All heavy atoms as TSV, in Angstrom:
chain	resi	resn	atom	element	x	y	z
A	1	MET	N	N	56.403	150.770	145.704
A	1	MET	CA	C	57.679	151.286	145.223
A	1	MET	C	C	57.508	151.699	143.760
A	1	MET	O	O	56.994	150.944	142.958
A	1	MET	CB	C	58.762	150.211	145.363
A	1	MET	CG	C	60.098	150.638	144.845
A	1	MET	SD	S	61.419	149.438	145.086
A	1	MET	CE	C	61.800	149.723	146.799
A	2	THR	N	N	57.992	152.891	143.441
A	2	THR	CA	C	57.900	153.381	142.073
A	2	THR	C	C	59.088	152.887	141.256
A	2	THR	O	O	60.082	152.390	141.807
A	2	THR	CB	C	57.879	154.922	142.044
A	2	THR	OG1	O	59.159	155.391	142.481
A	2	THR	CG2	C	56.766	155.482	142.906
A	3	ILE	N	N	59.005	153.077	139.951
A	3	ILE	CA	C	60.109	152.681	139.072
A	3	ILE	C	C	61.353	153.494	139.395
A	3	ILE	O	O	62.463	152.956	139.407
A	3	ILE	CB	C	59.693	152.828	137.599
A	3	ILE	CG1	C	58.660	151.755	137.261
A	3	ILE	CG2	C	60.893	152.734	136.665
A	3	ILE	CD1	C	58.091	151.814	135.880
A	4	ASP	N	N	61.180	154.772	139.697
A	4	ASP	CA	C	62.332	155.604	140.052
A	4	ASP	C	C	62.999	155.129	141.344
A	4	ASP	O	O	64.224	155.109	141.443
A	4	ASP	CB	C	61.919	157.071	140.189
A	4	ASP	CG	C	61.583	157.697	138.840
A	4	ASP	OD1	O	62.140	157.248	137.821
A	4	ASP	OD2	O	60.759	158.630	138.817
A	5	GLU	N	N	62.207	154.746	142.321
A	5	GLU	CA	C	62.760	154.235	143.581
A	5	GLU	C	C	63.497	152.919	143.348
A	5	GLU	O	O	64.566	152.690	143.927
A	5	GLU	CB	C	61.643	154.040	144.604
A	5	GLU	CG	C	61.035	155.332	145.111
A	5	GLU	CD	C	59.774	155.123	145.944
A	5	GLU	OE1	O	59.126	154.061	145.808
A	5	GLU	OE2	O	59.457	156.027	146.728
A	6	LEU	N	N	62.945	152.079	142.492
A	6	LEU	CA	C	63.594	150.815	142.171
A	6	LEU	C	C	64.917	151.065	141.440
A	6	LEU	O	O	65.922	150.406	141.714
A	6	LEU	CB	C	62.666	149.944	141.327
A	6	LEU	CG	C	63.102	148.517	141.067
A	6	LEU	CD1	C	63.305	147.762	142.371
A	6	LEU	CD2	C	62.067	147.798	140.208
A	7	ALA	N	N	64.923	152.044	140.555
A	7	ALA	CA	C	66.156	152.407	139.856
A	7	ALA	C	C	67.225	152.849	140.848
A	7	ALA	O	O	68.393	152.461	140.730
A	7	ALA	CB	C	65.874	153.510	138.839
A	8	ILE	N	N	66.824	153.626	141.835
A	8	ILE	CA	C	67.775	154.085	142.860
A	8	ILE	C	C	68.317	152.914	143.657
A	8	ILE	O	O	69.511	152.861	143.974
A	8	ILE	CB	C	67.109	155.144	143.767
A	8	ILE	CG1	C	66.878	156.432	142.974
A	8	ILE	CG2	C	67.954	155.417	145.005
A	8	ILE	CD1	C	65.993	157.446	143.665
A	9	GLU	N	N	67.466	151.940	143.977
A	9	GLU	CA	C	67.915	150.736	144.690
A	9	GLU	C	C	68.995	150.005	143.890
A	9	GLU	O	O	70.003	149.573	144.438
A	9	GLU	CB	C	66.735	149.798	144.959
A	9	GLU	CG	C	65.770	150.284	146.000
A	9	GLU	CD	C	66.327	150.201	147.404
A	9	GLU	OE1	O	67.099	149.258	147.688
A	9	GLU	OE2	O	65.992	151.082	148.208
A	10	TYR	N	N	68.765	149.851	142.588
A	10	TYR	CA	C	69.751	149.177	141.734
A	10	TYR	C	C	71.039	149.988	141.649
A	10	TYR	O	O	72.130	149.417	141.647
A	10	TYR	CB	C	69.179	148.913	140.339
A	10	TYR	CG	C	68.412	147.627	140.263
A	10	TYR	CD1	C	67.022	147.613	140.354
A	10	TYR	CD2	C	69.066	146.402	140.121
A	10	TYR	CE1	C	66.314	146.427	140.297
A	10	TYR	CE2	C	68.361	145.210	140.060
A	10	TYR	CZ	C	66.985	145.229	140.139
A	10	TYR	OH	O	66.292	144.049	140.092
A	11	GLN	N	N	70.929	151.306	141.598
A	11	GLN	CA	C	72.117	152.149	141.558
A	11	GLN	C	C	72.922	152.008	142.856
A	11	GLN	O	O	74.150	151.899	142.829
A	11	GLN	CB	C	71.731	153.606	141.337
A	11	GLN	CG	C	72.927	154.519	141.216
A	11	GLN	CD	C	72.534	155.971	141.079
A	11	GLN	OE1	O	71.546	156.406	141.666
A	11	GLN	NE2	N	73.296	156.725	140.306
A	12	GLN	N	N	72.237	151.994	143.981
A	12	GLN	CA	C	72.920	151.832	145.269
A	12	GLN	C	C	73.592	150.468	145.366
A	12	GLN	O	O	74.717	150.367	145.862
A	12	GLN	CB	C	71.934	152.026	146.411
A	12	GLN	CG	C	71.467	153.449	146.571
A	12	GLN	CD	C	70.328	153.608	147.570
A	12	GLN	OE1	O	69.694	152.632	147.961
A	12	GLN	NE2	N	70.061	154.841	147.956
A	13	GLN	N	N	72.924	149.432	144.884
A	13	GLN	CA	C	73.517	148.098	144.905
A	13	GLN	C	C	74.742	148.051	143.996
A	13	GLN	O	O	75.749	147.430	144.332
A	13	GLN	CB	C	72.482	147.043	144.473
A	13	GLN	CG	C	72.956	145.628	144.653
A	13	GLN	CD	C	73.235	145.283	146.096
A	13	GLN	OE1	O	72.620	145.774	147.023
A	13	GLN	NE2	N	74.200	144.404	146.303
A	14	TYR	N	N	74.659	148.719	142.849
A	14	TYR	CA	C	75.807	148.799	141.940
A	14	TYR	C	C	77.003	149.437	142.648
A	14	TYR	O	O	78.127	148.926	142.573
A	14	TYR	CB	C	75.423	149.610	140.700
A	14	TYR	CG	C	76.589	150.006	139.845
A	14	TYR	CD1	C	77.241	149.071	139.048
A	14	TYR	CD2	C	77.063	151.319	139.845
A	14	TYR	CE1	C	78.330	149.438	138.263
A	14	TYR	CE2	C	78.141	151.688	139.071
A	14	TYR	CZ	C	78.770	150.750	138.279
A	14	TYR	OH	O	79.854	151.109	137.513
A	15	LYS	N	N	76.759	150.524	143.359
A	15	LYS	CA	C	77.833	151.212	144.072
A	15	LYS	C	C	78.426	150.340	145.178
A	15	LYS	O	O	79.639	150.325	145.389
A	15	LYS	CB	C	77.326	152.532	144.644
A	15	LYS	CG	C	77.066	153.572	143.575
A	15	LYS	CD	C	76.521	154.860	144.164
A	15	LYS	CE	C	76.259	155.890	143.083
A	15	LYS	NZ	N	75.725	157.149	143.612
A	16	ARG	N	N	77.560	149.604	145.892
A	16	ARG	CA	C	78.055	148.697	146.940
A	16	ARG	C	C	78.950	147.609	146.352
A	16	ARG	O	O	80.004	147.286	146.910
A	16	ARG	CB	C	76.881	148.047	147.674
A	16	ARG	CG	C	76.240	148.928	148.695
A	16	ARG	CD	C	75.207	148.145	149.519
A	16	ARG	NE	N	74.133	149.052	149.859
A	16	ARG	CZ	C	72.913	149.028	149.359
A	16	ARG	NH1	N	72.552	148.103	148.506
A	16	ARG	NH2	N	72.021	149.922	149.711
A	17	LEU	N	N	78.512	147.036	145.244
A	17	LEU	CA	C	79.293	145.982	144.608
A	17	LEU	C	C	80.624	146.521	144.085
A	17	LEU	O	O	81.661	145.852	144.222
A	17	LEU	CB	C	78.494	145.329	143.478
A	17	LEU	CG	C	77.339	144.440	143.937
A	17	LEU	CD1	C	76.380	144.160	142.793
A	17	LEU	CD2	C	77.865	143.147	144.526
A	18	CYS	N	N	80.612	147.708	143.524
A	18	CYS	CA	C	81.855	148.314	143.048
A	18	CYS	C	C	82.826	148.559	144.202
A	18	CYS	O	O	84.033	148.325	144.066
A	18	CYS	CB	C	81.568	149.616	142.305
A	18	CYS	SG	S	80.823	149.372	140.685
A	19	ALA	N	N	82.303	148.990	145.324
A	19	ALA	CA	C	83.147	149.210	146.505
A	19	ALA	C	C	83.732	147.888	146.991
A	19	ALA	O	O	84.911	147.824	147.371
A	19	ALA	CB	C	82.341	149.879	147.610
A	20	LYS	N	N	82.934	146.841	146.959
A	20	LYS	CA	C	83.417	145.524	147.377
A	20	LYS	C	C	84.516	145.041	146.438
A	20	LYS	O	O	85.541	144.508	146.882
A	20	LYS	CB	C	82.255	144.523	147.390
A	20	LYS	CG	C	82.617	143.170	147.951
A	20	LYS	CD	C	81.390	142.315	148.136
A	20	LYS	CE	C	80.698	142.739	149.396
A	20	LYS	NZ	N	80.351	141.678	150.309
A	21	ILE	N	N	84.327	145.248	145.136
A	21	ILE	CA	C	85.337	144.854	144.148
A	21	ILE	C	C	86.635	145.616	144.398
A	21	ILE	O	O	87.718	145.020	144.408
A	21	ILE	CB	C	84.815	145.109	142.716
A	21	ILE	CG1	C	83.694	144.123	142.382
A	21	ILE	CG2	C	85.946	145.010	141.697
A	21	ILE	CD1	C	82.909	144.468	141.131
A	22	GLU	N	N	86.522	146.923	144.595
A	22	GLU	CA	C	87.712	147.742	144.842
A	22	GLU	C	C	88.436	147.313	146.118
A	22	GLU	O	O	89.664	147.365	146.188
A	22	GLU	CB	C	87.352	149.224	144.899
A	22	GLU	CG	C	86.968	149.800	143.561
A	22	GLU	CD	C	88.055	149.631	142.509
A	22	GLU	OE1	O	89.222	149.941	142.793
A	22	GLU	OE2	O	87.721	149.180	141.394
A	23	GLY	N	N	87.668	146.890	147.116
A	23	GLY	CA	C	88.277	146.431	148.361
A	23	GLY	C	C	89.002	145.104	148.218
A	23	GLY	O	O	90.009	144.862	148.891
A	24	LEU	N	N	88.510	144.257	147.340
A	24	LEU	CA	C	89.119	142.939	147.147
A	24	LEU	C	C	90.271	142.946	146.142
A	24	LEU	O	O	91.141	142.079	146.192
A	24	LEU	CB	C	88.060	141.931	146.697
A	24	LEU	CG	C	87.015	141.532	147.732
A	24	LEU	CD1	C	85.945	140.654	147.094
A	24	LEU	CD2	C	87.664	140.810	148.903
A	25	ARG	N	N	90.279	143.903	145.232
A	25	ARG	CA	C	91.263	143.928	144.153
A	25	ARG	C	C	92.724	143.899	144.643
A	25	ARG	O	O	93.552	143.182	144.061
A	25	ARG	CB	C	91.010	145.142	143.282
A	25	ARG	CG	C	91.401	144.913	141.859
A	25	ARG	CD	C	91.020	146.060	140.987
A	25	ARG	NE	N	89.859	145.677	140.189
A	25	ARG	CZ	C	89.025	146.518	139.648
A	25	ARG	NH1	N	89.163	147.797	139.825
A	25	ARG	NH2	N	88.037	146.080	138.914
A	26	PRO	N	N	93.084	144.623	145.707
A	26	PRO	CA	C	94.487	144.561	146.168
A	26	PRO	C	C	94.919	143.159	146.602
A	26	PRO	O	O	96.108	142.836	146.566
A	26	PRO	CB	C	94.521	145.527	147.358
A	26	PRO	CG	C	93.387	146.460	147.128
A	26	PRO	CD	C	92.334	145.651	146.436
A	27	LEU	N	N	93.961	142.331	146.981
A	27	LEU	CA	C	94.305	140.974	147.400
A	27	LEU	C	C	94.800	140.110	146.246
A	27	LEU	O	O	95.410	139.062	146.478
A	27	LEU	CB	C	93.096	140.309	148.070
A	27	LEU	CG	C	92.614	140.965	149.367
A	27	LEU	CD1	C	91.355	140.278	149.874
A	27	LEU	CD2	C	93.708	140.937	150.421
A	28	LEU	N	N	94.577	140.550	145.017
A	28	LEU	CA	C	95.072	139.803	143.863
A	28	LEU	C	C	96.600	139.701	143.881
A	28	LEU	O	O	97.165	138.765	143.318
A	28	LEU	CB	C	94.606	140.465	142.557
A	28	LEU	CG	C	93.126	140.351	142.232
A	28	LEU	CD1	C	92.776	141.264	141.063
A	28	LEU	CD2	C	92.747	138.910	141.917
A	29	TYR	N	N	97.254	140.666	144.524
A	29	TYR	CA	C	98.709	140.672	144.597
A	29	TYR	C	C	99.237	139.932	145.825
A	29	TYR	O	O	100.441	139.738	145.943
A	29	TYR	CB	C	99.230	142.121	144.599
A	29	TYR	CG	C	98.771	142.887	143.386
A	29	TYR	CD1	C	97.735	143.806	143.479
A	29	TYR	CD2	C	99.358	142.671	142.145
A	29	TYR	CE1	C	97.302	144.501	142.358
A	29	TYR	CE2	C	98.927	143.359	141.018
A	29	TYR	CZ	C	97.899	144.271	141.140
A	29	TYR	OH	O	97.475	144.955	140.026
A	30	VAL	N	N	98.317	139.538	146.694
A	30	VAL	CA	C	98.715	138.897	147.941
A	30	VAL	C	C	98.458	137.390	147.885
A	30	VAL	O	O	99.294	136.596	148.317
A	30	VAL	CB	C	97.940	139.517	149.134
A	30	VAL	CG1	C	98.282	138.813	150.427
A	30	VAL	CG2	C	98.233	141.010	149.232
A	31	TYR	N	N	97.316	137.015	147.343
A	31	TYR	CA	C	96.906	135.609	147.331
A	31	TYR	C	C	97.652	134.828	146.246
A	31	TYR	O	O	98.117	135.385	145.268
A	31	TYR	CB	C	95.404	135.487	147.089
A	31	TYR	CG	C	94.533	135.857	148.269
A	31	TYR	CD1	C	95.031	136.534	149.371
A	31	TYR	CD2	C	93.196	135.536	148.272
A	31	TYR	CE1	C	94.222	136.874	150.433
A	31	TYR	CE2	C	92.370	135.873	149.340
A	31	TYR	CZ	C	92.895	136.540	150.412
A	31	TYR	OH	O	92.081	136.872	151.463
A	32	ALA	N	N	97.708	133.524	146.450
A	32	ALA	CA	C	98.335	132.625	145.480
A	32	ALA	C	C	97.600	131.292	145.500
A	32	ALA	O	O	96.819	131.011	146.416
A	32	ALA	CB	C	99.809	132.426	145.825
A	33	GLY	N	N	97.836	130.503	144.490
A	33	GLY	CA	C	97.279	129.157	144.441
A	33	GLY	C	C	95.763	129.147	144.402
A	33	GLY	O	O	95.120	129.953	143.732
A	34	GLU	N	N	95.211	128.216	145.148
A	34	GLU	CA	C	93.756	128.022	145.180
A	34	GLU	C	C	93.028	129.251	145.720
A	34	GLU	O	O	91.938	129.586	145.256
A	34	GLU	CB	C	93.407	126.791	146.027
A	34	GLU	CG	C	91.936	126.426	146.021
A	34	GLU	CD	C	91.422	126.000	144.654
A	34	GLU	OE1	O	92.224	125.542	143.821
A	34	GLU	OE2	O	90.200	126.136	144.421
A	35	ASP	N	N	93.636	129.931	146.677
A	35	ASP	CA	C	93.017	131.154	147.215
A	35	ASP	C	C	92.871	132.225	146.136
A	35	ASP	O	O	91.861	132.920	146.078
A	35	ASP	CB	C	93.836	131.717	148.381
A	35	ASP	CG	C	93.769	130.837	149.613
A	35	ASP	OD1	O	92.766	130.116	149.775
A	35	ASP	OD2	O	94.717	130.874	150.412
A	36	LEU	N	N	93.864	132.331	145.271
A	36	LEU	CA	C	93.801	133.299	144.185
A	36	LEU	C	C	92.713	132.925	143.187
A	36	LEU	O	O	91.973	133.792	142.708
A	36	LEU	CB	C	95.157	133.402	143.480
A	36	LEU	CG	C	95.253	134.402	142.332
A	36	LEU	CD1	C	94.929	135.811	142.816
A	36	LEU	CD2	C	96.642	134.352	141.710
A	37	VAL	N	N	92.574	131.647	142.898
A	37	VAL	CA	C	91.524	131.175	141.986
A	37	VAL	C	C	90.151	131.507	142.549
A	37	VAL	O	O	89.275	132.021	141.839
A	37	VAL	CB	C	91.661	129.658	141.727
A	37	VAL	CG1	C	90.463	129.129	140.959
A	37	VAL	CG2	C	92.957	129.354	140.995
A	38	ILE	N	N	89.960	131.260	143.825
A	38	ILE	CA	C	88.677	131.552	144.476
A	38	ILE	C	C	88.400	133.049	144.460
A	38	ILE	O	O	87.281	133.487	144.179
A	38	ILE	CB	C	88.666	130.988	145.919
A	38	ILE	CG1	C	88.683	129.462	145.883
A	38	ILE	CG2	C	87.465	131.511	146.700
A	38	ILE	CD1	C	88.951	128.803	147.222
A	39	LEU	N	N	89.425	133.858	144.752
A	39	LEU	CA	C	89.267	135.308	144.744
A	39	LEU	C	C	88.896	135.806	143.354
A	39	LEU	O	O	87.986	136.630	143.210
A	39	LEU	CB	C	90.546	135.994	145.223
A	39	LEU	CG	C	90.540	137.517	145.189
A	39	LEU	CD1	C	89.457	138.085	146.113
A	39	LEU	CD2	C	91.907	138.065	145.557
A	40	ARG	N	N	89.565	135.318	142.340
A	40	ARG	CA	C	89.241	135.734	140.964
A	40	ARG	C	C	87.818	135.344	140.588
A	40	ARG	O	O	87.108	136.117	139.944
A	40	ARG	CB	C	90.226	135.114	139.984
A	40	ARG	CG	C	91.567	135.783	139.999
A	40	ARG	CD	C	92.476	135.193	138.959
A	40	ARG	NE	N	93.738	135.914	138.921
A	40	ARG	CZ	C	94.813	135.468	138.317
A	40	ARG	NH1	N	94.791	134.311	137.693
A	40	ARG	NH2	N	95.917	136.178	138.332
A	41	ARG	N	N	87.404	134.166	140.987
A	41	ARG	CA	C	86.035	133.715	140.716
A	41	ARG	C	C	85.024	134.625	141.415
A	41	ARG	O	O	84.021	135.036	140.834
A	41	ARG	CB	C	85.869	132.269	141.180
A	41	ARG	CG	C	84.580	131.619	140.722
A	41	ARG	CD	C	84.502	130.149	141.095
A	41	ARG	NE	N	85.652	129.415	140.564
A	41	ARG	CZ	C	86.322	128.485	141.252
A	41	ARG	NH1	N	85.978	128.177	142.481
A	41	ARG	NH2	N	87.334	127.855	140.710
A	42	LYS	N	N	85.320	134.963	142.662
A	42	LYS	CA	C	84.443	135.844	143.431
A	42	LYS	C	C	84.368	137.235	142.804
A	42	LYS	O	O	83.283	137.812	142.678
A	42	LYS	CB	C	84.951	135.942	144.876
A	42	LYS	CG	C	84.010	136.652	145.821
A	42	LYS	CD	C	84.576	136.684	147.227
A	42	LYS	CE	C	84.473	135.318	147.858
A	42	LYS	NZ	N	84.737	135.338	149.307
A	43	LEU	N	N	85.516	137.760	142.390
A	43	LEU	CA	C	85.540	139.070	141.746
A	43	LEU	C	C	84.751	139.066	140.438
A	43	LEU	O	O	84.041	140.023	140.136
A	43	LEU	CB	C	86.980	139.516	141.483
A	43	LEU	CG	C	87.735	140.052	142.691
A	43	LEU	CD1	C	89.216	140.190	142.379
A	43	LEU	CD2	C	87.157	141.379	143.124
A	44	LYS	N	N	84.854	137.992	139.684
A	44	LYS	CA	C	84.107	137.895	138.429
A	44	LYS	C	C	82.604	137.893	138.703
A	44	LYS	O	O	81.833	138.559	138.003
A	44	LYS	CB	C	84.506	136.648	137.657
A	44	LYS	CG	C	83.784	136.508	136.334
A	44	LYS	CD	C	84.436	135.489	135.456
A	44	LYS	CE	C	83.723	135.250	134.156
A	44	LYS	NZ	N	83.239	136.399	133.457
A	45	ILE	N	N	82.185	137.180	139.720
A	45	ILE	CA	C	80.770	137.146	140.091
A	45	ILE	C	C	80.301	138.535	140.507
A	45	ILE	O	O	79.253	139.012	140.055
A	45	ILE	CB	C	80.514	136.108	141.206
A	45	ILE	CG1	C	80.704	134.696	140.655
A	45	ILE	CG2	C	79.120	136.287	141.807
A	45	ILE	CD1	C	80.761	133.618	141.723
A	46	TYR	N	N	81.080	139.203	141.352
A	46	TYR	CA	C	80.714	140.555	141.776
A	46	TYR	C	C	80.672	141.508	140.596
A	46	TYR	O	O	79.800	142.363	140.501
A	46	TYR	CB	C	81.680	141.089	142.832
A	46	TYR	CG	C	81.537	140.460	144.193
A	46	TYR	CD1	C	82.633	140.321	145.035
A	46	TYR	CD2	C	80.313	140.004	144.657
A	46	TYR	CE1	C	82.510	139.758	146.286
A	46	TYR	CE2	C	80.186	139.433	145.899
A	46	TYR	CZ	C	81.281	139.311	146.718
A	46	TYR	OH	O	81.147	138.749	147.955
A	47	TYR	N	N	81.635	141.380	139.675
A	47	TYR	CA	C	81.664	142.239	138.507
A	47	TYR	C	C	80.415	142.020	137.650
A	47	TYR	O	O	79.793	142.977	137.188
A	47	TYR	CB	C	82.926	141.990	137.689
A	47	TYR	CG	C	82.979	142.840	136.444
A	47	TYR	CD1	C	83.337	144.180	136.500
A	47	TYR	CD2	C	82.647	142.298	135.205
A	47	TYR	CE1	C	83.359	144.963	135.367
A	47	TYR	CE2	C	82.663	143.080	134.063
A	47	TYR	CZ	C	83.024	144.406	134.150
A	47	TYR	OH	O	83.029	145.172	133.021
A	48	ASN	N	N	80.046	140.751	137.442
A	48	ASN	CA	C	78.848	140.447	136.658
A	48	ASN	C	C	77.592	140.991	137.327
A	48	ASN	O	O	76.703	141.541	136.656
A	48	ASN	CB	C	78.717	138.942	136.428
A	48	ASN	CG	C	79.747	138.410	135.461
A	48	ASN	OD1	O	80.298	139.141	134.653
A	48	ASN	ND2	N	80.018	137.121	135.547
A	49	MET	N	N	77.505	140.853	138.638
A	49	MET	CA	C	76.350	141.375	139.373
A	49	MET	C	C	76.284	142.895	139.255
A	49	MET	O	O	75.204	143.458	139.040
A	49	MET	CB	C	76.434	140.957	140.844
A	49	MET	CG	C	76.202	139.477	141.071
A	49	MET	SD	S	76.585	138.935	142.758
A	49	MET	CE	C	75.431	139.871	143.712
A	50	ALA	N	N	77.429	143.553	139.380
A	50	ALA	CA	C	77.467	145.017	139.269
A	50	ALA	C	C	77.049	145.457	137.869
A	50	ALA	O	O	76.295	146.421	137.719
A	50	ALA	CB	C	78.872	145.534	139.597
A	51	SER	N	N	77.515	144.741	136.862
A	51	SER	CA	C	77.141	145.074	135.483
A	51	SER	C	C	75.643	144.946	135.272
A	51	SER	O	O	75.018	145.791	134.624
A	51	SER	CB	C	77.885	144.170	134.496
A	51	SER	OG	O	79.260	144.404	134.558
A	52	GLU	N	N	75.059	143.885	135.812
A	52	GLU	CA	C	73.608	143.691	135.698
A	52	GLU	C	C	72.849	144.811	136.414
A	52	GLU	O	O	71.865	145.327	135.884
A	52	GLU	CB	C	73.201	142.335	136.278
A	52	GLU	CG	C	73.593	141.156	135.430
A	52	GLU	CD	C	72.800	141.065	134.145
A	52	GLU	OE1	O	71.592	141.345	134.164
A	52	GLU	OE2	O	73.411	140.720	133.123
A	53	CYS	N	N	73.304	145.170	137.598
A	53	CYS	CA	C	72.653	146.246	138.343
A	53	CYS	C	C	72.724	147.555	137.575
A	53	CYS	O	O	71.734	148.298	137.509
A	53	CYS	CB	C	73.291	146.420	139.724
A	53	CYS	SG	S	72.853	145.132	140.890
A	54	LYS	N	N	73.878	147.843	136.980
A	54	LYS	CA	C	74.025	149.079	136.217
A	54	LYS	C	C	73.110	149.074	134.999
A	54	LYS	O	O	72.473	150.082	134.684
A	54	LYS	CB	C	75.477	149.261	135.786
A	54	LYS	CG	C	75.712	150.571	135.088
A	54	LYS	CD	C	77.168	150.759	134.754
A	54	LYS	CE	C	77.380	152.117	134.104
A	54	LYS	NZ	N	78.774	152.335	133.771
A	55	CYS	N	N	73.018	147.949	134.327
A	55	CYS	CA	C	72.159	147.834	133.150
A	55	CYS	C	C	70.694	148.042	133.530
A	55	CYS	O	O	69.980	148.816	132.877
A	55	CYS	CB	C	72.358	146.459	132.509
A	55	CYS	SG	S	71.391	146.211	131.026
A	56	ILE	N	N	70.258	147.391	134.591
A	56	ILE	CA	C	68.870	147.517	135.029
A	56	ILE	C	C	68.592	148.940	135.507
A	56	ILE	O	O	67.552	149.515	135.195
A	56	ILE	CB	C	68.546	146.482	136.119
A	56	ILE	CG1	C	68.598	145.078	135.521
A	56	ILE	CG2	C	67.178	146.754	136.747
A	56	ILE	CD1	C	68.547	143.955	136.539
A	57	TYR	N	N	69.538	149.517	136.236
A	57	TYR	CA	C	69.390	150.908	136.684
A	57	TYR	C	C	69.204	151.833	135.486
A	57	TYR	O	O	68.324	152.698	135.483
A	57	TYR	CB	C	70.608	151.328	137.506
A	57	TYR	CG	C	70.821	152.821	137.534
A	57	TYR	CD1	C	69.956	153.649	138.244
A	57	TYR	CD2	C	71.856	153.407	136.827
A	57	TYR	CE1	C	70.131	155.026	138.253
A	57	TYR	CE2	C	72.033	154.770	136.831
A	57	TYR	CZ	C	71.172	155.580	137.547
A	57	TYR	OH	O	71.343	156.933	137.542
A	58	THR	N	N	70.015	151.651	134.456
A	58	THR	CA	C	69.934	152.501	133.268
A	58	THR	C	C	68.587	152.357	132.581
A	58	THR	O	O	67.970	153.353	132.189
A	58	THR	CB	C	71.075	152.147	132.294
A	58	THR	OG1	O	72.324	152.308	132.970
A	58	THR	CG2	C	71.050	153.033	131.072
A	59	ILE	N	N	68.127	151.150	132.457
A	59	ILE	CA	C	66.831	150.907	131.818
A	59	ILE	C	C	65.705	151.539	132.626
A	59	ILE	O	O	64.843	152.230	132.080
A	59	ILE	CB	C	66.588	149.392	131.643
A	59	ILE	CG1	C	67.552	148.827	130.596
A	59	ILE	CG2	C	65.142	149.106	131.259
A	59	ILE	CD1	C	67.600	147.314	130.555
A	60	LEU	N	N	65.712	151.303	133.931
A	60	LEU	CA	C	64.643	151.828	134.780
A	60	LEU	C	C	64.660	153.350	134.857
A	60	LEU	O	O	63.608	153.992	134.852
A	60	LEU	CB	C	64.726	151.231	136.183
A	60	LEU	CG	C	64.399	149.752	136.311
A	60	LEU	CD1	C	64.636	149.284	137.744
A	60	LEU	CD2	C	62.976	149.460	135.882
A	61	SER	N	N	65.849	153.928	134.931
A	61	SER	CA	C	65.928	155.377	135.093
A	61	SER	C	C	65.481	156.114	133.834
A	61	SER	O	O	65.080	157.272	133.905
A	61	SER	CB	C	67.331	155.811	135.492
A	61	SER	OG	O	68.247	155.503	134.475
A	62	SER	N	N	65.533	155.462	132.695
A	62	SER	CA	C	65.082	156.111	131.464
A	62	SER	C	C	63.703	155.611	131.024
A	62	SER	O	O	63.256	155.928	129.930
A	62	SER	CB	C	66.103	155.892	130.347
A	62	SER	OG	O	66.199	154.517	130.041
A	63	TYR	N	N	63.035	154.865	131.872
A	63	TYR	CA	C	61.740	154.280	131.529
A	63	TYR	C	C	60.721	155.344	131.137
A	63	TYR	O	O	60.079	155.240	130.096
A	63	TYR	CB	C	61.212	153.458	132.704
A	63	TYR	CG	C	59.838	152.876	132.462
A	63	TYR	CD1	C	59.685	151.732	131.701
A	63	TYR	CD2	C	58.696	153.473	132.992
A	63	TYR	CE1	C	58.432	151.193	131.461
A	63	TYR	CE2	C	57.435	152.943	132.758
A	63	TYR	CZ	C	57.309	151.801	131.999
A	63	TYR	OH	O	56.075	151.285	131.769
A	64	TYR	N	N	60.596	156.373	131.946
A	64	TYR	CA	C	59.599	157.405	131.664
A	64	TYR	C	C	59.989	158.253	130.456
A	64	TYR	O	O	59.129	158.734	129.727
A	64	TYR	CB	C	59.356	158.284	132.890
A	64	TYR	CG	C	58.634	157.545	133.982
A	64	TYR	CD1	C	59.253	157.306	135.206
A	64	TYR	CD2	C	57.345	157.061	133.794
A	64	TYR	CE1	C	58.591	156.607	136.213
A	64	TYR	CE2	C	56.681	156.369	134.792
A	64	TYR	CZ	C	57.301	156.146	135.998
A	64	TYR	OH	O	56.645	155.455	136.984
A	65	ASP	N	N	61.282	158.420	130.224
A	65	ASP	CA	C	61.735	159.152	129.043
A	65	ASP	C	C	61.281	158.442	127.775
A	65	ASP	O	O	60.822	159.069	126.831
A	65	ASP	CB	C	63.255	159.291	129.030
A	65	ASP	CG	C	63.774	160.105	130.201
A	65	ASP	OD1	O	62.990	160.909	130.757
A	65	ASP	OD2	O	64.951	159.927	130.561
A	66	GLU	N	N	61.406	157.127	127.767
A	66	GLU	CA	C	60.988	156.344	126.606
A	66	GLU	C	C	59.484	156.421	126.410
A	66	GLU	O	O	59.006	156.507	125.287
A	66	GLU	CB	C	61.429	154.890	126.771
A	66	GLU	CG	C	62.927	154.712	126.687
A	66	GLU	CD	C	63.371	153.294	126.988
A	66	GLU	OE1	O	62.518	152.392	127.055
A	66	GLU	OE2	O	64.584	153.088	127.142
A	67	LYS	N	N	58.727	156.402	127.505
A	67	LYS	CA	C	57.275	156.503	127.413
A	67	LYS	C	C	56.862	157.847	126.831
A	67	LYS	O	O	55.951	157.916	126.029
A	67	LYS	CB	C	56.621	156.302	128.777
A	67	LYS	CG	C	56.670	154.882	129.291
A	67	LYS	CD	C	55.796	154.016	128.432
A	67	LYS	CE	C	55.724	152.626	129.007
A	67	LYS	NZ	N	54.984	151.718	128.147
A	68	GLU	N	N	57.536	158.914	127.240
A	68	GLU	CA	C	57.210	160.257	126.734
A	68	GLU	C	C	57.523	160.344	125.250
A	68	GLU	O	O	56.777	160.946	124.484
A	68	GLU	CB	C	57.994	161.313	127.513
A	68	GLU	CG	C	57.494	161.509	128.925
A	68	GLU	CD	C	58.363	162.451	129.731
A	68	GLU	OE1	O	59.320	163.026	129.152
A	68	GLU	OE2	O	58.083	162.621	130.917
A	69	ASN	N	N	58.628	159.724	124.829
A	69	ASN	CA	C	59.008	159.752	123.418
A	69	ASN	C	C	58.034	158.959	122.554
A	69	ASN	O	O	57.844	159.283	121.390
A	69	ASN	CB	C	60.431	159.231	123.224
A	69	ASN	CG	C	61.465	160.185	123.780
A	69	ASN	OD1	O	61.212	161.372	123.911
A	69	ASN	ND2	N	62.625	159.663	124.107
A	70	GLU	N	N	57.425	157.930	123.094
A	70	GLU	CA	C	56.449	157.145	122.355
A	70	GLU	C	C	55.187	157.955	122.075
A	70	GLU	O	O	54.528	157.768	121.067
A	70	GLU	CB	C	56.073	155.874	123.123
A	70	GLU	CG	C	57.161	154.836	123.128
A	70	GLU	CD	C	56.786	153.618	123.967
A	70	GLU	OE1	O	55.640	153.541	124.452
A	70	GLU	OE2	O	57.651	152.736	124.121
A	71	ASN	N	N	54.853	158.854	122.982
A	71	ASN	CA	C	53.635	159.655	122.838
A	71	ASN	C	C	53.811	160.817	121.865
A	71	ASN	O	O	52.845	161.443	121.467
A	71	ASN	CB	C	53.170	160.186	124.202
A	71	ASN	CG	C	52.717	159.055	125.118
A	71	ASN	OD1	O	52.264	158.009	124.640
A	71	ASN	ND2	N	52.853	159.253	126.409
A	72	ASP	N	N	55.045	161.145	121.513
A	72	ASP	CA	C	55.289	162.276	120.596
A	72	ASP	C	C	55.013	161.904	119.159
A	72	ASP	O	O	54.986	160.901	118.669
A	72	ASP	CB	C	56.741	162.768	120.714
A	72	ASP	CG	C	56.974	163.437	122.064
A	72	ASP	OD1	O	55.989	163.853	122.692
A	72	ASP	OD2	O	58.152	163.534	122.450
């Protein structure tokens, strides 16, 4: 697997996590009590995972650009 392919994998995972977050967000208005606490905790975890995937995707996708700039 190349760095570009790995970057694409992270981008796809980021998109999946964002879709999952968007699907769960309406439940914030439906749930209450302990269920709401669990949902918020789950959403925070998904949000953190998505943020990490986006960060790694950004780093990997610009990896070769940085290498080219070092050689200049």
